[in-house]
N, C-alpha and C positions, 0 to 999 in steps of 0.2 A: 133979342133976335144975337146971331152971331154975326162975325161979319162976312162978306166974303173974299176968300183968299186966295183960291185956284181954280180962274177959268170959270165962277160962280158957283165952284163945290165949298160948302160951308164947312168950317173946323168938323172935324171928329174923325170917330172910325166906322167904313161904309163897308159891309159882306157884300161878295158877289152873290148874286141871285141864279143860278144856275139854273134854275126851271125857264130863267126869260131871257138868257144870257147863250154863246156860243164860243167857243174853243176851233179854232179850222188851220188847215192847210193847202199848200196847193205845191206842186211840181208838173215839171214835162215827163210826159211818156215818149223816147224814142225823137224826142226833140220837137215833134210837132203836134203833140194833144195835151191837156193839163187835166191832172190828176186831183181828186180835190177828196179830202178824208174835214173830218171830224173826230173829235173830243167826248166824251158822253159823260164824263166824270172828271170834277175839277172843282176847285178852289179857291179862292180869293180874298185879300184884303188889304184896301185905302187906309191908311191913316193921313189925314188930311190936318198939318197942323198950322197955328196962327204966322209959323216963319215957316215958308215957304222953301228955306233950305231944308227943314228938317219931313218932308211931307215925303212919305214911303209907300210902297206898295211888294208883297210880295203875291205868290200862287202857285197851288201845285196842278197835276193832271196826274192821273191814271193812267201807265200807258197805252195798258190794253183792253181800253176802250174808245182802242181806235177802231174807224168804221168807214171805209171808202165805196159802203154799196156791193163789195165781192168778196168773198171768205175767202179763197187762195189768195187772193194778193193783200188783204189784211192778216192771214196766217203767215203769210213770209216777211210783213211788213213788223210782226212781233217777234218775228227769229232772229238768231242772231247776225245776220245779213244787217237788219237795219236798227230796229230799238230793242230789241233782245230782252224782253218786257220780262222772264222770268228772272236776268240777275239783275233788271234795274227798274222796277216798277214805278218810280215816279221820274216823274219830268216837273223842276222846278225853276222856278223865277225868282230876284230879290233884286229890289231897285237899288241902285247905287247915286242917281240923281233923276230928279224932275223938276224940269226948265219952264219954264214959260214962251213960247213962238210969239203969241199972240194974243186974241181975247179969247180965242176958243179952241190952241191947239199949244199941246203942251210934247216934248223930249221928253221920254223916258230911257235911259239907260240903267245898264242891269248883269249880271250873270246869269245866263240862261244855265243846266244842267241837265243833259241828257244822255245816259248809257255810263254814267261818271264821268263827262269831261264837263267842266264849267268854260263856257266864254261869252266876251261882253259884248251883249247886242243893244242895241239903240231901235227904240218903238218911234212913231209916228202915233202921236194918241190927242182924239178928235173927242172935245165935251158934246156927247150928244143935245143935250140940256139934263137940270136938274127939275121935278116937279113933287107935290104929296100926291100919296093913290088914294082911292078911297076911302083907308080904313087909317088915315093919320100918318103913315110911312113915308120918311123922304125917303127920296130914289135922284137918282144920277144914272146917268146913260152917257157909255163912254166907249170908241171903237178908236183900238190902238192894232197898227199894220206894221210890217217888218220881214225882214228876210234871214236867212243863215245859210253855211255852207254847211250841206250832208255830212261833207268827207270832215270837216273840221273837229266833227263827235264822233270820227271814225265809221260813220256806215262808207263803205266805202266799196260793195259790192256794186259792180255793172257790168256792162256788156258794149261793145262796141259794133255796128249793124254796121252792113255793106254800103250804106249810105254817109256814113262818116259820124254821124248823128250816135249818141251813147240810148242805149236803152233807157235811163235813166238822169233826170237831170238834176246833178248838185245840187241849184240854187232852191230852195225850198221859201215860199213866201208864208207868211202867218198872218193870219186873222185873228180878232178877237172882239164881239161883240158883245158890251158888259153893260148889263146892269146893276145898278147894287146899290143897298140899303142901308142907312144909316142907324147903327144901332143908338138905344137909350132916344 
């Protein structure tokens, strides 16, 4: 049996099980309400190495699968005002560093590319647990949170309101609840 190297995650290659995972976002509307959405199609890989310094993670999201439960808003978010999904169909993340914080938490720093713009982001990752499913597959669950400035990715559409608030907040919160299955 391999050693436990990264917060209880055994070395090897782990693939995201999209059917048991979610990738979500949240942004302020009018400075007062939080609008939540999710992406329907995504994939990801975590390669856990014996040497924690060489552990890495990467993933992609199909941008046009966003869903906020309001068709008009979703169409606008897919437009050039926001994600411009016709020109930029994919959102991508590639880790640069994965550092242990404590026994259950990691700090993951990496490059996030949206609309062809790449910015470094930091994600707080909590290892939720690891277990073997009834079919003998090793699984691990992770929850990653972070935030980004949508303007840093060229999404500058906005409108000032009479109250002084903006129609759409600049800060976007990210949340990925991941279940991954170990290969082999």
